[in-house]
C-alpha positions as CSV (number, residue, x, y, z in Angstrom):
1,M,-18.4,6.0,7.9
2,P,-16.2,8.6,6.2
3,G,-14.5,7.5,3.0
4,I,-12.0,8.7,0.5
5,S,-10.9,7.4,-2.9
6,E,-8.2,8.0,-5.5
7,T,-7.7,6.8,-9.1
8,R,-4.2,6.8,-10.6
9,R,-2.8,5.7,-14.0
10,L,0.7,4.3,-13.8
11,P,3.1,2.9,-16.4
12,Y,3.4,-0.4,-14.5
13,S,1.6,-3.7,-15.0
14,C,-1.3,-4.7,-12.8
15,E,0.9,-7.6,-11.6
16,Q,3.7,-5.2,-10.5
17,M,1.3,-2.9,-8.7
18,F,-0.6,-5.8,-7.1
19,D,2.7,-7.3,-5.8
20,L,3.8,-4.0,-4.4
21,V,0.6,-3.5,-2.5
22,A,0.5,-7.1,-1.3
23,D,4.0,-6.8,0.1
24,V,2.8,-5.7,3.5
25,G,6.1,-6.8,5.1
26,S,7.8,-4.0,3.3
27,Y,5.4,-1.2,4.3
28,S,7.7,0.1,7.0
29,K,10.4,0.8,4.4
30,F,8.3,3.4,2.5
31,L,5.0,4.3,4.1
32,P,4.9,7.3,6.4
33,W,3.9,6.5,9.9
34,V,4.3,2.7,9.5
35,V,6.8,1.7,12.2
36,A,6.6,-2.1,11.8
37,T,4.5,-4.9,10.2
38,R,4.1,-8.5,11.1
39,V,2.5,-11.0,8.7
40,R,0.8,-13.6,10.8
41,S,-0.3,-15.8,7.9
42,D,-0.1,-15.5,4.1
43,S,-1.4,-17.5,1.2
44,E,-2.1,-16.8,-2.4
45,T,-5.6,-15.6,-1.6
46,E,-5.5,-14.3,2.0
47,M,-3.3,-12.7,4.6
48,V,-3.6,-11.7,8.2
49,A,-1.2,-8.9,9.3
50,D,-0.5,-6.5,12.1
51,M,0.7,-3.0,11.4
52,L,2.2,-0.7,14.0
53,V,1.7,3.0,13.1
54,G,3.2,5.9,15.0
55,F,3.4,9.6,15.0
56,K,5.6,11.3,17.6
57,A,4.9,9.5,20.9
58,I,1.6,7.9,19.7
59,R,1.8,4.2,18.7
60,E,-1.2,2.0,17.7
61,K,-1.4,-1.5,16.4
62,F,-4.0,-2.6,13.8
63,T,-4.8,-6.1,12.7
64,S,-6.3,-6.7,9.2
65,R,-7.4,-9.6,7.0
66,V,-6.4,-9.1,3.4
67,V,-8.2,-10.8,0.6
68,K,-6.1,-11.1,-2.6
69,S,-7.1,-11.9,-6.2
70,R,-4.0,-11.4,-8.3
71,P,-3.8,-9.2,-10.3
72,D,-7.3,-7.7,-10.1
73,F,-7.9,-6.6,-6.5
74,I,-6.8,-6.5,-2.9
75,E,-9.4,-5.9,-0.2
76,V,-8.5,-5.2,3.4
77,F,-10.8,-5.8,6.3
78,Y,-10.2,-4.3,9.8
79,V,-10.0,-7.0,12.5
80,D,-8.8,-5.2,15.6
81,G,-7.3,-2.0,16.8
82,P,-8.1,1.5,18.1
83,L,-10.7,2.4,15.5
84,K,-14.2,1.2,15.1
85,D,-13.6,0.3,11.4
86,L,-10.9,0.7,8.7
87,D,-11.5,-1.1,5.4
88,N,-9.9,-0.4,2.0
89,K,-9.9,-1.8,-1.5
90,W,-7.4,-1.7,-4.3
91,T,-8.6,-2.5,-7.9
92,F,-6.1,-2.9,-10.7
93,R,-7.2,-2.6,-14.4
94,C,-4.9,-3.1,-17.4
95,L,-4.9,-0.2,-19.8
96,P,-4.9,-1.0,-23.6
97,D,-1.8,1.1,-24.2
98,G,0.1,-0.5,-21.3
99,G,0.3,0.3,-17.7
100,C,-2.6,0.1,-15.3
101,E,-5.3,2.1,-13.7
102,I,-5.6,1.8,-9.9
103,D,-8.6,2.6,-7.9
104,F,-8.0,2.9,-4.2
105,C,-10.7,3.6,-1.6
106,V,-10.7,3.6,2.2
107,D,-13.6,3.8,4.6
108,F,-13.0,4.4,8.3
109,S,-14.8,5.3,11.5
110,F,-13.5,6.1,15.0
111,R,-15.0,4.8,18.2
112,N,-15.4,8.4,19.4
113,S,-17.5,10.7,17.1
114,V,-15.7,13.8,18.3
115,F,-12.3,12.3,17.5
116,E,-13.6,11.2,14.1
117,A,-14.7,14.8,13.3
118,L,-11.2,16.1,14.3
119,A,-9.2,13.4,12.7
120,G,-11.3,13.5,9.5
121,Q,-9.8,17.0,8.8
122,Y,-6.3,15.5,8.6
123,F,-7.2,12.1,7.1
124,D,-7.5,13.4,3.5
125,R,-3.9,14.8,3.7
126,A,-2.5,11.7,5.2
127,F,-4.3,9.5,2.7
128,R,-2.8,11.5,-0.2
129,K,0.6,11.3,1.3
130,M,0.3,7.5,1.5
131,V,-0.9,7.2,-2.1
132,E,2.1,9.2,-3.2
133,A,4.4,6.9,-1.1
134,F,3.0,3.8,-3.0
135,E,3.6,5.6,-6.3
136,K,7.2,6.6,-5.4
137,R,7.8,3.0,-4.2
138,A,6.7,1.8,-7.7
139,D,9.0,4.3,-9.4
140,D,11.9,3.1,-7.1
141,L,11.2,-0.6,-7.7
142,Y,10.3,-0.6,-11.4
143,G,11.8,2.6,-12.8
144,R,9.3,5.1,-14.3
145,E,11.7,5.8,-17.2
146,N,11.9,2.2,-18.2
147,A,8.1,1.7,-17.9
148,A,7.4,4.8,-19.9
149,A,9.7,3.7,-22.7
150,N,7.8,0.4,-22.9
151,L,4.4,2.1,-23.4
């Protein structure tokens, strides 16, 4: 299964970043290609949600089970959709000088190996674009200037 990971240091608290990532209902406001989301169930430790993603005329729905441990990690397990598998994990670590370090990794596989080889070429770019969207959302919600002044 192909995978990709990214580590970022941001001037926001683990709690702030956890809350941003856990707010699946808002993904369509800032994530590219996310058309709509529906949270089927949600508790402090687990969520089940649907996500409709689209690009041009293509639309696909994914269902995921999200395991949450605030403020340390969020783990997403693929339940149903057009892929064979799509799992990801966010880990949040507080930094001694303030802010947090975020590790994000995603593993995916397509039902069709030829499609996987083709899509894999674009997945890295799409992944980076989504990571940047989360970072921009944090800046918009929490204000990078204010966070940097508090470090």
